[in-house]
All heavy atoms as an XYZ file, in Angstrom:
1013
protein
N       0.825     -1.216      0.001
C      -0.011      0.002     -0.010
C       0.869      1.259     -0.001
O       0.555      2.237     -0.682
C      -0.933     -0.054      1.228
C      -1.906      1.078      1.214
S      -3.021      0.976     -0.166
C      -4.248      2.080      0.310
N       1.976      1.247      0.794
C       2.844      2.405      0.836
C       3.446      2.704     -0.527
O       3.590      3.883     -0.890
C       3.975      2.202      1.856
C       3.490      2.318      3.282
O       2.470      2.938      3.537
N       4.182      1.678      4.180
N       3.761      1.656     -1.291
C       4.333      1.860     -2.605
C       3.332      2.572     -3.556
O       3.712      3.507     -4.254
C       4.761      0.518     -3.264
O       5.674     -0.116     -2.357
C       5.401      0.735     -4.596
N       2.078      2.151     -3.519
C       1.052      2.766     -4.332
C       0.874      4.246     -3.936
O       0.816      5.144     -4.773
C      -0.268      1.998     -4.235
C      -0.108      0.620     -4.843
C      -1.420      2.766     -4.879
C      -1.252     -0.314     -4.579
N       0.793      4.495     -2.624
C       0.662      5.875     -2.139
C       1.856      6.735     -2.537
O       1.721      7.907     -2.917
C       0.450      5.896     -0.627
C      -0.867      5.398     -0.107
C      -0.854      5.272      1.397
C      -2.004      6.277     -0.575
N       3.073      6.177     -2.461
C       4.276      6.921     -2.844
C       4.287      7.241     -4.315
O       4.676      8.367     -4.722
C       5.534      6.144     -2.449
C       5.846      6.271     -0.995
O       5.668      7.312     -0.407
N       6.374      5.201     -0.409
N       3.833      6.327     -5.176
C       3.784      6.620     -6.617
C       2.757      7.682     -6.929
O       3.026      8.626     -7.670
C       3.481      5.311     -7.382
C       4.686      4.367     -7.286
C       3.150      5.596     -8.856
C       4.425      2.965     -7.803
N       1.575      7.621     -6.295
C       0.569      8.656     -6.471
C       1.099      9.990     -5.963
O       0.917     11.050     -6.576
C      -0.749      8.256     -5.780
C      -1.360      7.027     -6.440
C      -1.732      9.422     -5.794
C      -2.535      6.417     -5.682
N       1.787      9.921     -4.821
C       2.370     11.157     -4.242
C       3.374     11.826     -5.213
O       3.315     13.039     -5.363
C       3.108     10.738     -2.970
C       3.928     11.812     -2.328
C       5.241     12.067     -2.540
C       3.485     12.782     -1.369
N       5.646     13.127     -1.776
C       4.587     13.569     -1.063
C       2.275     13.042     -0.770
C       4.519     14.610     -0.141
C       2.186     14.087      0.118
C       3.278     14.851      0.432
N       4.209     11.050     -5.815
C       5.214     11.606     -6.762
C       4.521     12.280     -7.945
O       4.855     13.381     -8.336
C       6.197     10.529     -7.216
C       7.101     10.119     -6.080
C       7.021     11.023     -8.415
C       7.963      8.938     -6.391
N       3.525     11.596     -8.501
C       2.843     12.082     -9.681
C       2.088     13.386     -9.394
O       2.079     14.320    -10.196
C       1.881     11.019    -10.234
C       0.982     11.584    -11.339
C       2.663      9.842    -10.749
N       1.470     13.479     -8.201
C       0.636     14.657     -7.891
C       1.305     15.644     -6.934
O       0.687     16.153     -6.041
C      -0.701     14.166     -7.303
C      -1.563     13.526     -8.307
C      -1.708     12.132     -8.314
C      -2.218     14.234     -9.293
C      -2.499     11.491     -9.235
C      -3.008     13.619    -10.228
C      -3.137     12.248    -10.217
N       2.562     15.964     -7.202
C       3.209     17.071     -6.479
C       4.342     16.749     -5.553
O       5.072     17.633     -5.134
N       4.522     15.488     -5.217
C       5.629     15.151     -4.328
C       6.973     15.433     -4.922
O       7.893     15.887     -4.243
N       7.111     15.207     -6.215
C       8.379     15.483     -6.892
C       8.721     16.958     -6.849
O       9.851     17.330     -6.616
C       8.333     14.984     -8.313
C       9.582     15.206     -9.167
C      10.782     14.498     -8.565
C       9.377     14.786    -10.606
N       7.748     17.811     -7.038
C       7.970     19.266     -7.017
C       8.472     19.749     -5.635
O       9.389     20.548     -5.548
C       6.723     20.032     -7.436
C       6.326     19.910     -8.889
C       5.021     20.634     -9.138
C       7.419     20.461     -9.783
N       7.856     19.213     -4.589
C       8.283     19.613     -3.246
C       9.666     19.042     -2.916
O      10.477     19.681     -2.246
C       7.276     19.207     -2.162
C       5.980     20.008     -2.270
S       6.134     21.816     -2.328
C       7.026     22.156     -0.809
N       9.951     17.842     -3.364
C      11.298     17.292     -3.182
C      12.320     18.128     -3.920
O      13.414     18.406     -3.374
C      11.334     15.829     -3.678
N      11.959     18.602     -5.118
C      12.890     19.482     -5.823
C      13.103     20.783     -5.067
O      14.213     21.327     -5.060
C      12.336     19.753     -7.247
C      12.369     18.590     -8.223
C      11.614     18.979     -9.497
C      13.796     18.176     -8.534
N      12.087     21.258     -4.399
C      12.226     22.468     -3.552
C      13.226     22.246     -2.433
O      14.077     23.114     -2.162
N      13.127     21.087     -1.778
C      14.067     20.772     -0.713
C      15.477     20.653     -1.265
O      16.452     21.097     -0.644
C      13.674     19.497     -0.010
C      12.611     19.678      1.013
C      11.268     19.488      0.865
C      12.793     20.123      2.366
N      10.611     19.764      2.033
C      11.516     20.165      2.963
C      13.898     20.468      3.125
C      11.318     20.517      4.296
C      13.708     20.839      4.444
C      12.434     20.889      5.009
N      15.613     19.983     -2.415
C      16.958     19.818     -2.991
C      17.548     21.116     -3.456
O      18.751     21.351     -3.324
C      16.926     18.805     -4.114
C      16.577     17.411     -3.671
C      16.886     16.850     -2.443
C      15.878     16.410     -4.379
N      16.397     15.560     -2.376
C      15.789     15.257     -3.557
C      15.347     16.355     -5.660
C      15.159     14.099     -3.956
C      14.710     15.198     -6.052
C      14.623     14.072     -5.249
N      16.730     22.011     -3.988
C      17.179     23.349     -4.357
C      17.662     24.117     -3.098
O      18.730     24.742     -3.167
C      16.074     24.126     -5.056
C      16.397     25.587     -5.390
C      17.573     25.634     -6.387
C      15.159     26.282     -5.953
N      16.907     24.028     -2.021
C      17.347     24.683     -0.780
C      18.684     24.099     -0.348
O      19.578     24.824      0.109
C      16.325     24.517      0.293
N      18.859     22.775     -0.479
C      20.115     22.129     -0.138
C      21.251     22.608     -0.991
O      22.366     22.843     -0.511
N      21.019     22.753     -2.319
C      22.059     23.246     -3.187
C      22.456     24.683     -2.827
O      23.655     25.009     -2.826
C      21.592     23.207     -4.631
C      21.586     21.808     -5.300
C      20.950     21.876     -6.679
C      22.980     21.242     -5.381
N      21.482     25.523     -2.533
C      21.781     26.899     -2.147
C      22.581     26.960     -0.859
O      23.469     27.764     -0.680
C      20.494     27.719     -2.051
C      19.747     27.952     -3.353
C      18.428     28.635     -3.101
C      20.609     28.739     -4.328
N      22.217     26.094      0.101
C      22.940     26.047      1.376
C      24.348     25.512      1.170
O      25.293     25.925      1.853
C      22.206     25.187      2.383
C      20.908     25.740      2.847
S      21.179     27.207      3.837
C      19.498     27.727      4.054
N      24.502     24.571      0.237
C      25.830     23.990      0.014
C      26.788     24.963     -0.640
O      28.020     24.703     -0.670
C      25.686     22.744     -0.813
N      26.289     26.033     -1.198
C      27.194     27.039     -1.854
C      28.104     27.693     -0.843
O      29.149     28.229     -1.218
C      26.363     28.049     -2.620
C      25.633     27.522     -3.862
C      24.787     28.645     -4.450
C      26.606     26.974     -4.857
N      27.708     27.716      0.401
C      28.558     28.294      1.459
C      28.986     27.223      2.413
O      28.321     26.217      2.619
C      27.755     29.368      2.255
O      26.729     28.703      2.972
C      27.132     30.401      1.336
N      30.119     27.443      3.014
C      30.635     26.489      3.991
C      29.739     26.482      5.227
O      29.467     25.438      5.819
C      32.095     26.837      4.400
C      32.583     25.955      5.505
C      32.994     26.727      3.176
N      29.236     27.645      5.606
C      28.378     27.766      6.786
C      27.073     26.995      6.622
O      26.529     26.462      7.558
C      28.101     29.242      7.090
C      29.412     29.960      7.410
C      27.085     29.445      8.192
C      29.319     31.440      7.519
N      26.595     26.899      5.402
C      25.292     26.259      5.191
C      25.363     24.770      5.015
O      24.321     24.115      4.817
N      26.521     24.124      5.105
C      26.634     22.711      4.883
C      25.801     21.824      5.831
O      25.203     20.853      5.350
C      28.102     22.276      4.922
C      28.903     22.646      3.673
C      30.363     22.266      3.821
C      28.320     22.033      2.422
N      25.705     22.145      7.135
C      24.837     21.292      7.958
C      23.365     21.346      7.510
O      22.672     20.324      7.537
C      24.987     21.894      9.363
C      26.259     22.638      9.346
C      26.419     23.126      7.936
N      22.894     22.487      7.075
C      21.530     22.609      6.587
C      21.385     21.914      5.226
O      20.350     21.374      4.946
C      21.110     24.046      6.497
C      20.983     24.712      7.826
C      20.018     24.541      8.759
C      21.902     25.637      8.430
N      20.267     25.270      9.863
C      21.411     25.972      9.667
C      23.092     26.230      7.960
C      22.055     26.892     10.525
C      23.747     27.116      8.808
C      23.219     27.428     10.075
N      22.434     21.962      4.425
C      22.376     21.317      3.097
C      22.130     19.816      3.274
O      21.303     19.250      2.592
C      23.654     21.595      2.347
N      22.868     19.174      4.176
C      22.699     17.782      4.406
C      21.271     17.446      4.828
O      20.647     16.510      4.343
C      23.677     17.247      5.428
C      23.556     15.731      5.626
C      24.542     15.245      6.667
N      24.436     13.836      6.831
C      23.483     13.174      7.502
N      22.524     13.878      8.085
N      23.466     11.874      7.585
N      20.747     18.251      5.757
C      19.353     18.041      6.232
C      18.395     18.191      5.056
O      17.440     17.443      4.955
C      19.031     19.013      7.344
N      18.636     19.171      4.191
C      17.736     19.391      3.020
C      17.726     18.181      2.114
O      16.661     17.782      1.615
C      18.170     20.617      2.250
S      17.822     22.171      3.035
N      18.884     17.611      1.844
C      18.926     16.439      0.942
C      18.266     15.252      1.568
O      17.557     14.517      0.880
C      20.354     16.156      0.534
C      20.960     17.208     -0.329
C      22.142     17.820     -0.003
C      20.340     17.585     -1.518
C      22.706     18.817     -0.798
C      20.873     18.568     -2.323
C      22.055     19.197     -1.981
N      18.450     15.022      2.859
C      17.791     13.888      3.538
C      16.269     14.104      3.531
O      15.520     13.165      3.188
C      18.333     13.761      4.961
C      17.505     12.781      5.778
C      19.794     13.306      4.950
N      15.842     15.269      3.882
C      14.371     15.533      3.907
C      13.801     15.570      2.486
O      12.671     15.178      2.279
C      14.077     16.828      4.683
C      14.510     16.630      6.152
C      12.590     17.185      4.625
C      14.444     17.885      6.992
N      14.601     16.002      1.507
C      14.139     15.951      0.125
C      13.875     14.509     -0.305
O      12.871     14.232     -0.985
N      14.734     13.593      0.088
C      14.527     12.177     -0.220
C      13.272     11.673      0.516
O      12.481     10.903     -0.043
C      15.734     11.351      0.149
C      16.907     11.608     -0.773
O      16.724     12.097     -1.884
N      18.086     11.326     -0.319
N      13.117     12.087      1.738
C      11.917     11.730      2.505
C      10.660     12.304      1.862
O       9.629     11.656      1.817
C      12.082     12.238      3.960
C      10.933     12.010      4.889
C      10.182     10.819      4.867
C      10.538     12.984      5.772
C       9.099     10.613      5.709
C       9.463     12.790      6.630
C       8.752     11.617      6.601
N      10.737     13.541      1.359
C       9.619     14.140      0.695
C       9.244     13.401     -0.575
O       8.080     13.378     -0.968
C       9.942     15.631      0.373
O      10.303     16.303      1.562
C       8.731     16.337     -0.225
N      10.235     12.815     -1.226
C       9.956     12.051     -2.433
C       9.224     10.736     -2.140
O       8.342     10.345     -2.916
C      11.277     11.772     -3.185
C      11.127     11.252     -4.600
C      10.394     12.232     -5.518
C      12.491     10.940     -5.167
N       9.558     10.065     -1.067
C       8.957      8.775     -0.673
C       8.497      8.853      0.761
O       9.071      8.199      1.629
C       9.990      7.636     -0.827
C      10.503      7.473     -2.236
C      11.644      7.962     -2.723
C       9.868      6.808     -3.292
N      11.764      7.629     -4.045
C      10.700      6.909     -4.422
C       8.651      6.104     -3.402
C      10.350      6.347     -5.627
C       8.329      5.553     -4.652
C       9.167      5.682     -5.721
N       7.446      9.565      1.123
C       7.110      9.792      2.508
C       6.351      8.671      3.185
O       6.476      8.476      4.418
C       6.214     11.014      2.448
C       5.569     10.949      1.137
C       6.575     10.336      0.219
N       5.566      7.891      2.458
C       4.733      6.889      3.081
C       5.576      5.721      3.510
O       6.332      5.160      2.727
C       3.573      6.477      2.197
C       2.621      7.625      1.923
C       2.706      8.386      0.796
C       1.637      7.928      2.872
C       1.834      9.424      0.595
C       0.792      8.984      2.674
C       0.866      9.746      1.533
N       5.411      5.294      4.771
C       6.180      4.238      5.350
C       7.379      4.699      6.176
O       8.110      3.906      6.744
N       7.575      6.015      6.245
C       8.656      6.620      7.005
C       8.085      7.745      7.860
O       7.020      8.265      7.581
C       9.771      7.115      6.136
C      10.484      6.043      5.405
N      10.037      5.531      4.195
C      11.624      5.383      5.684
C      10.860      4.590      3.802
N      11.841      4.464      4.702
N       8.850      8.157      8.861
C       8.460      9.323      9.652
C       9.697     10.036     10.187
O      10.766      9.446     10.263
C       7.561      8.895     10.808
C       8.196      7.985     11.818
C       7.250      7.503     12.874
O       6.227      8.179     13.113
O       7.495      6.464     13.466
N       9.529     11.298     10.509
C      10.611     12.103     11.065
C      10.430     12.125     12.595
O       9.341     12.425     13.099
C      10.568     13.511     10.534
N      11.481     11.809     13.319
C      11.459     11.809     14.757
C      12.679     12.536     15.285
O      13.697     12.643     14.615
C      11.406     10.373     15.361
C      10.149      9.660     14.966
C      12.604      9.569     14.959
N      12.583     13.008     16.520
C      13.728     13.693     17.154
C      14.784     12.630     17.466
O      14.491     11.576     17.959
C      13.258     14.346     18.452
O      14.374     14.866     19.113
N      16.034     12.996     17.145
C      17.135     12.063     17.454
C      17.285     11.824     18.951
O      17.679     10.735     19.333
C      18.452     12.586     16.878
C      18.572     12.399     15.405
C      20.003     12.557     14.895
N      20.697     13.746     15.445
C      20.759     14.914     14.825
N      20.155     15.099     13.685
N      21.408     15.920     15.361
N      16.979     12.812     19.757
C      17.081     12.640     21.220
C      16.092     11.613     21.723
O      16.358     10.850     22.611
C      16.935     13.954     21.961
O      15.649     14.515     21.750
N      14.882     11.577     21.112
C      13.889     10.552     21.511
C      14.316      9.178     21.005
O      14.085      8.151     21.667
C      12.526     10.877     20.930
C      11.811     12.103     21.523
C      10.519     12.349     20.797
C      11.557     11.897     23.006
N      14.955      9.151     19.823
C      15.351      7.871     19.257
C      16.546      7.262     19.977
O      16.540      6.083     20.257
C      15.683      8.084     17.772
C      15.979      6.828     16.935
C      14.722      5.989     16.830
C      16.488      7.221     15.557
N      17.542      8.087     20.297
C      18.784      7.533     20.910
C      18.743      7.649     22.418
O      19.533      6.970     23.090
C      19.994      8.329     20.421
O      19.870      9.708     20.789
C      20.147      8.199     18.881
N      17.888      8.455     22.979
C      17.845      8.626     24.449
C      18.870      9.562     24.994
O      19.036      9.675     26.206
N      19.580     10.261     24.124
C      20.580     11.234     24.587
C      20.597     12.410     23.625
O      20.243     12.290     22.465
C      21.941     10.601     24.714
C      22.475     10.011     23.491
C      23.792      9.257     23.719
N      24.083      8.437     22.570
C      24.822      8.793     21.534
N      25.356     10.011     21.507
N      25.031      7.985     20.527
N      21.063     13.548     24.154
C      21.178     14.731     23.289
C      22.488     14.749     22.519
O      23.480     14.184     22.976
C      21.044     16.015     24.114
C      19.648     16.296     24.560
C      19.464     17.695     25.064
O      20.379     18.508     24.954
O      18.364     17.976     25.582
N      22.491     15.374     21.345
C      23.703     15.555     20.594
C      23.735     17.039     20.153
O      22.917     17.844     20.603
C      23.799     14.571     19.412
C      22.633     14.695     18.436
O      22.023     15.777     18.334
O      22.345     13.717     17.744
N      24.660     17.365     19.290
C      24.830     18.761     18.902
C      23.580     19.339     18.239
O      23.210     20.470     18.496
C      26.012     18.837     17.891
C      26.412     20.229     17.448
C      26.857     21.064     18.644
C      27.508     20.187     16.408
N      22.868     18.529     17.419
C      21.705     19.032     16.746
C      20.422     19.063     17.598
O      19.444     19.700     17.208
N      20.405     18.369     18.738
C      19.163     18.347     19.535
C      19.243     19.236     20.760
O      18.248     19.388     21.466
C      18.878     16.885     19.999
O      19.999     16.415     20.784
C      18.659     15.986     18.816
N      20.379     19.863     20.989
C      20.524     20.761     22.138
C      20.324     22.232     21.761
O      19.590     22.582     20.836
N      21.018     23.070     22.490
C      20.908     24.512     22.255
C      21.429     24.930     20.893
O      20.852     25.796     20.244
C      21.648     25.268     23.364
N      22.476     24.266     20.463
C      23.014     24.585     19.110
C      22.008     24.231     18.019
O      21.883     24.937     17.010
C      24.338     23.839     18.873
N      21.293     23.130     18.216
C      20.261     22.752     17.254
C      19.133     23.745     17.237
O      18.561     24.040     16.163
N      18.759     24.262     18.386
C      17.693     25.255     18.426
C      18.127     26.536     17.686
O      17.376     27.082     16.903
C      17.303     25.580     19.860
C      16.136     26.516     19.961
S      15.442     26.709     21.610
C      16.750     27.590     22.427
N      19.364     26.981     17.902
C      19.881     28.105     17.180
C      19.931     27.825     15.685
O      19.569     28.682     14.882
C      21.279     28.464     17.704
C      21.994     29.613     16.976
C      21.193     30.904     17.175
C      23.399     29.742     17.499
N      20.336     26.622     15.340
C      20.377     26.234     13.933
C      18.970     26.294     13.274
O      18.831     26.685     12.125
N      17.987     25.859     14.025
C      16.599     25.898     13.512
C      16.106     27.312     13.355
O      15.376     27.614     12.408
C      15.671     25.084     14.428
C      15.697     23.612     14.108
O      15.862     23.223     12.985
N      15.606     22.807     15.155
N      16.519     28.234     14.246
C      16.114     29.639     14.068
C      16.733     30.233     12.828
O      16.047     30.887     12.043
C      16.523     30.445     15.338
C      16.327     31.949     15.111
C      15.701     29.997     16.542
N      18.005     29.964     12.618
C      18.704     30.438     11.429
C      18.042     29.826     10.174
O      17.811     30.506      9.189
C      20.186     30.156     11.478
C      20.842     30.948     12.631
C      20.899     30.432     10.148
C      22.253     30.544     12.968
N      17.781     28.513     10.245
C      17.123     27.843      9.122
C      15.782     28.478      8.789
O      15.475     28.681      7.636
C      16.929     26.354      9.481
C      15.954     25.678      8.556
C      14.653     25.407      8.838
C      16.177     25.281      7.225
N      14.068     24.815      7.743
C      15.011     24.728      6.736
C      17.311     25.322      6.377
C      14.871     24.228      5.451
C      17.186     24.810      5.086
C      15.959     24.277      4.646
N      14.987     28.753      9.833
C      13.645     29.358      9.595
C      13.783     30.661      8.826
O      13.023     30.896      7.883
C      12.943     29.569     10.933
C      11.605     30.240     10.746
C      10.497     29.504     10.393
C      11.453     31.578     10.963
C       9.280     30.103     10.211
C      10.223     32.225     10.799
C       9.132     31.461     10.415
N      14.740     31.478      9.219
C      14.895     32.761      8.580
C      15.356     32.625      7.101
O      14.886     33.308      6.239
C      15.891     33.659      9.368
C      16.266     34.917      8.614
C      15.335     33.976     10.748
N      16.274     31.686      6.873
C      16.847     31.544      5.542
C      15.971     30.786      4.562
O      15.825     31.192      3.400
C      18.221     30.850      5.627
C      19.309     31.604      6.369
C      20.567     30.796      6.452
C      19.571     32.967      5.714
N      15.350     29.700      4.994
C      14.658     28.875      4.012
C      13.411     28.170      4.566
O      12.552     27.754      3.770
C      15.585     27.809      3.426
N      13.291     28.003      5.834
C      12.225     27.207      6.402
C      10.828     27.755      6.114
O       9.917     26.985      5.833
N      10.685     29.042      6.171
C       9.339     29.621      6.003
C       8.796     29.416      4.592
O       7.634     29.128      4.409
C       9.342     31.090      6.377
C      10.213     31.981      5.508
C      11.535     32.231      5.679
C       9.792     32.653      4.329
N      11.972     33.033      4.641
C      10.909     33.333      3.820
C       8.578     32.804      3.668
C      10.909     34.081      2.657
C       8.550     33.546      2.528
C       9.692     34.237      2.031
N       9.674     29.500      3.572
C       9.127     29.347      2.199
C       8.857     27.908      1.863
O       7.946     27.608      1.127
C       9.978     30.042      1.148
C      11.347     29.569      0.895
C      12.497     30.030      1.496
C      11.758     28.523     -0.017
N      13.574     29.296      0.995
C      13.159     28.414      0.097
C      11.075     27.723     -0.896
C      13.861     27.471     -0.668
C      11.791     26.801     -1.649
C      13.165     26.698     -1.532
N       9.600     26.961      2.428
C       9.278     25.580      2.237
C       7.977     25.215      2.978
O       7.153     24.456      2.437
C      10.412     24.680      2.732
C      11.634     24.579      1.804
C      12.807     23.932      2.516
C      11.269     23.827      0.537
N       7.809     25.760      4.161
C       6.555     25.530      4.895
C       5.358     26.085      4.163
O       4.306     25.455      4.073
C       6.664     26.149      6.292
N       5.506     27.271      3.582
C       4.406     27.840      2.787
C       4.077     26.999      1.588
O       2.926     26.790      1.246
C       4.764     29.305      2.354
C       4.709     30.227      3.611
C       3.797     29.821      1.290
C       5.204     31.614      3.339
N       5.107     26.468      0.923
C       4.867     25.592     -0.191
C       4.092     24.352      0.187
O       3.142     23.935     -0.500
N       4.457     23.735      1.334
C       3.749     22.548      1.801
C       2.312     22.910      2.239
O       1.376     22.151      1.986
C       4.504     21.850      2.948
C       5.647     21.085      2.522
N       5.539     19.920      1.761
C       6.974     21.237      2.694
C       6.730     19.403      1.492
N       7.629     20.225      2.052
N       2.150     24.058      2.888
C       0.800     24.470      3.322
C      -0.126     24.744      2.123
O      -1.293     24.350      2.104
C       0.870     25.702      4.226
C       1.391     25.493      5.632
C       1.556     26.784      6.373
C       0.454     24.566      6.415
N       0.399     25.398      1.135
C      -0.367     25.691     -0.080
C      -0.772     24.402     -0.776
O      -1.923     24.248     -1.199
C       0.453     26.582     -1.021
O       0.849     27.757     -0.342
C      -0.329     26.946     -2.262
N       0.145     23.502     -0.876
C      -0.164     22.206     -1.493
C      -1.183     21.409     -0.678
O      -2.091     20.787     -1.244
C       1.130     21.370     -1.683
O       2.081     22.156     -2.384
C       0.878     20.114     -2.470
N      -1.064     21.479      0.633
C      -2.029     20.788      1.522
C      -3.411     21.324      1.305
O      -4.386     20.497      1.238
C      -1.595     20.921      2.999
N      -3.575     22.600      1.230
C      -4.897     23.175      1.046
C      -5.479     22.696     -0.268
O      -6.682     22.328     -0.336
C      -4.832     24.740      1.056
C      -6.120     25.355      0.562
C      -4.487     25.237      2.447
N      -4.685     22.586     -1.318
C      -5.187     22.066     -2.578
C      -5.649     20.610     -2.470
O      -6.624     20.241     -3.107
N      -4.947     19.838     -1.674
C      -5.339     18.449     -1.523
C      -6.612     18.295     -0.644
O      -7.390     17.360     -0.886
C      -4.210     17.623     -0.888
C      -3.184     17.175     -1.881
C      -1.855     17.584     -1.762
C      -3.527     16.352     -2.936
C      -0.932     17.184     -2.698
C      -2.577     15.922     -3.868
C      -1.295     16.358     -3.721
O      -0.341     15.940     -4.633
N      -6.794     19.157      0.317
C      -7.925     19.055      1.202
C      -9.247     19.353      0.482
O     -10.322     19.055      1.009
C      -7.780     19.956      2.418
C      -6.866     19.393      3.471
C      -5.876     20.187      4.014
C      -6.984     18.058      3.891
C      -5.003     19.651      4.961
C      -6.107     17.558      4.833
C      -5.126     18.347      5.366
N      -9.195     19.929     -0.725
C     -10.400     20.214     -1.465
C     -11.125     18.933     -1.879
O     -12.323     18.880     -1.986
C     -10.066     21.097     -2.707
C     -11.260     21.273     -3.615
C      -9.550     22.456     -2.240
N     -10.344     17.874     -2.127
C     -10.934     16.613     -2.544
C     -10.843     15.602     -1.408
O      -9.936     15.619     -0.579
C     -10.184     16.020     -3.746
O      -8.855     15.696     -3.370
C     -10.166     17.003     -4.879
N     -11.779     14.704     -1.334
C     -11.783     13.676     -0.295
C     -10.603     12.740     -0.456
O      -9.953     12.372      0.490
C     -13.130     12.922     -0.307
C     -14.232     13.840      0.152
C     -13.034     11.682      0.625
C     -15.640     13.264      0.033
N     -10.361     12.356     -1.721
C      -9.271     11.393     -1.975
C      -7.880     12.014     -1.660
O      -6.935     11.287     -1.404
C      -9.341     10.867     -3.416
C      -8.750      9.471     -3.452
C      -8.730     11.774     -4.396
C      -9.202      8.691     -4.633
N      -7.789     13.339     -1.665
C      -6.508     13.987     -1.421
C      -6.194     14.234      0.047
O      -5.106     14.706      0.359
N      -7.116     13.943      0.950
C      -6.919     14.280      2.372
C      -5.680     13.592      2.948
O      -4.878     14.265      3.649
C      -8.157     13.944      3.172
C      -9.265     14.937      2.818
C      -7.890     13.982      4.688
C     -10.617     14.674      3.414
N      -5.378     12.287      2.690
C      -4.124     11.739      3.217
C      -2.865     12.451      2.740
O      -1.910     12.628      3.488
C      -4.138     10.279      2.725
C      -5.538      9.999      2.330
C      -6.141     11.281      1.965
N      -2.875     12.963      1.486
C      -1.790     13.682      0.971
C      -1.653     15.062      1.593
O      -0.568     15.571      1.860
C      -1.867     13.774     -0.547
C      -1.900     12.426     -1.218
C      -3.075     11.948     -1.759
C      -0.766     11.650     -1.294
C      -3.138     10.699     -2.343
C      -0.824     10.391     -1.892
C      -1.975      9.914     -2.413
N      -2.823     15.692      1.854
C      -2.814     16.978      2.558
C      -2.253     16.863      3.956
O      -1.476     17.716      4.428
N      -2.647     15.805      4.663
C      -2.121     15.567      6.000
C      -0.598     15.398      5.965
O       0.122     15.935      6.803
C      -2.813     14.358      6.666
C      -2.109     13.913      7.919
C      -4.279     14.624      6.916
N      -0.119     14.676      4.966
C       1.332     14.458      4.833
C       2.045     15.793      4.593
O       3.097     16.056      5.148
C       1.585     13.484      3.697
C       2.970     12.912      3.701
C       3.197     11.966      4.879
O       2.304     11.399      5.437
N       4.457     11.839      5.264
N       1.447     16.676      3.770
C       2.042     17.956      3.534
C       2.051     18.825      4.782
O       2.968     19.622      5.002
C       1.331     18.700      2.396
C       1.844     18.317      1.026
N       3.128     18.635      0.580
C       1.302     17.596      0.049
C       3.293     18.157     -0.612
N       2.183     17.509     -0.990
N       1.052     18.717      5.628
C       1.052     19.452      6.885
C       2.197     18.977      7.788
O       2.863     19.801      8.457
C      -0.282     19.280      7.639
C      -1.467     19.964      7.002
C      -2.746     19.699      7.802
C      -1.231     21.467      6.843
N       2.493     17.669      7.797
C       3.597     17.137      8.544
C       4.920     17.714      8.011
O       5.818     18.077      8.781
C       3.633     15.617      8.485
C       2.515     14.973      9.212
C       2.554     13.430      9.046
C       1.369     12.759      9.632
N       1.413     11.296      9.396
N       5.000     17.812      6.673
C       6.225     18.364      6.066
C       6.352     19.858      6.374
O       7.480     20.371      6.525
C       6.220     18.117      4.566
C       6.685     16.749      4.190
C       5.867     15.936      3.501
C       7.943     16.328      4.578
C       6.289     14.650      3.156
C       8.369     15.015      4.223
C       7.537     14.199      3.513
N       5.223     20.573      6.439
C       5.291     21.989      6.775
C       5.850     22.203      8.167
O       6.704     23.066      8.389
C       3.881     22.614      6.656
N       5.438     21.344      9.115
C       5.997     21.441     10.486
C       7.489     21.087     10.473
O       8.291     21.706     11.169
C       5.246     20.532     11.430
C       3.805     20.969     11.780
C       3.086     19.915     12.602
C       3.855     22.285     12.500
N       7.840     20.071      9.719
C       9.233     19.659      9.617
C      10.087     20.755      8.967
O      11.235     20.996      9.365
C       9.372     18.366      8.830
C      10.761     17.781      8.670
C      11.385     17.453     10.012
C      10.711     16.539      7.788
N       9.511     21.489      8.006
C      10.232     22.563      7.346
C      10.563     23.702      8.274
O      11.523     24.441      8.073
C       9.390     23.100      6.182
N       9.791     23.857      9.340
C      10.047     24.923     10.315
C      11.239     24.646     11.229
O      11.931     25.573     11.644
C       8.776     25.220     11.146
C       7.571     25.708     10.356
C       6.388     25.824     11.259
C       7.911     27.001      9.643
N      11.502     23.372     11.505
C      12.616     23.035     12.388
C      13.143     21.637     12.108
O      12.860     20.694     12.794
C      12.188     23.129     13.857
O      11.130     22.236     14.105
N      13.939     21.487     11.039
C      14.423     20.184     10.629
C      15.662     19.686     11.379
O      15.953     18.496     11.413
C      14.742     20.328      9.161
C      15.151     21.760      9.038
C      14.286     22.489     10.030
N      16.425     20.576     11.967
C      17.658     20.212     12.644
C      17.327     19.408     13.903
O      16.483     19.786     14.681
C      18.532     21.449     12.992
C      18.748     22.302     11.752
C      19.821     21.032     13.641
C      19.469     21.620     10.644
N      18.020     18.290     14.069
C      17.835     17.448     15.229
C      16.822     16.329     14.970
O      16.470     15.570     15.869
N      16.332     16.231     13.757
C      15.383     15.191     13.387
C      16.094     14.138     12.511
O      17.097     14.415     11.884
C      14.209     15.768     12.568
C      13.460     16.894     13.200
C      12.487     16.400     14.207
C      11.489     17.411     14.700
N      11.958     18.741     15.040
N      15.538     12.930     12.521
C      16.039     11.880     11.665
C      14.855     11.144     11.083
O      13.762     11.189     11.629
C      16.974     10.914     12.416
O      17.615     10.045     11.514
C      16.209     10.106     13.472
N      15.066     10.521      9.936
C      14.002      9.810      9.231
C      14.139      8.326      9.515
O      15.217      7.748      9.308
C      14.060     10.061      7.719
C      14.199     11.536      7.422
C      12.879      9.421      7.029
C      13.103     12.409      7.940
N      13.044      7.679      9.989
C      13.107      6.301     10.309
C      11.858      5.594      9.698
O      10.852      6.246      9.452
C      13.100      6.051     11.854
C      14.317      6.641     12.471
C      11.853      6.657     12.496
N      11.956      4.299      9.428
C      10.784      3.573      8.975
C       9.710      3.516     10.056
O      10.008      3.428     11.241
C      11.294      2.154      8.659
C      12.784      2.297      8.623
C      13.150      3.449      9.452
N       8.427      3.564      9.622
C       7.338      3.454     10.569
C       7.218      2.026     11.022
O       7.501      1.095     10.267
C       6.004      3.886      9.917
C       5.796      5.340      9.876
C       4.388      5.628      9.401
C       4.199      7.143      9.347
N       2.859      7.459      8.818
N       6.794      1.836     12.257
C       6.653      0.496     12.781
C       5.218      0.066     12.724
O       4.311      0.740     12.723
C       7.117      0.434     14.226
C       8.574      0.729     14.328
C       8.984      0.721     15.743
N      10.318      1.341     15.796
C      11.118      1.215     16.803
N      10.753      0.524     17.819
N      12.274      1.773     16.791
């Protein structure tokens, strides 16, 4: 079922949002300072391409301990991320979600875009894991 949902997702807008994440990653990679955000963009871009069957979780919840991205430095990184790119990716996901909510069959895809909009606001300190 996840494979079918992922294929429908790609055809109806998932590829465009993944391209948005990868573009943000390329722009961040142009500077040395932006490299940590670039890596997160590419990982989340791949997640955006194939979202069903995976989820984003906090690394501190997954490992049981804090690291550089889940502590104060991660919070600062998320604030910088929000100012540079997070808000426009979140707006893209919100706009797409509204379009999906117009149809009954699109509601699961709209819900997924809302999850991505929240992830776009603060991606640092998160990791992508298979759903159980």
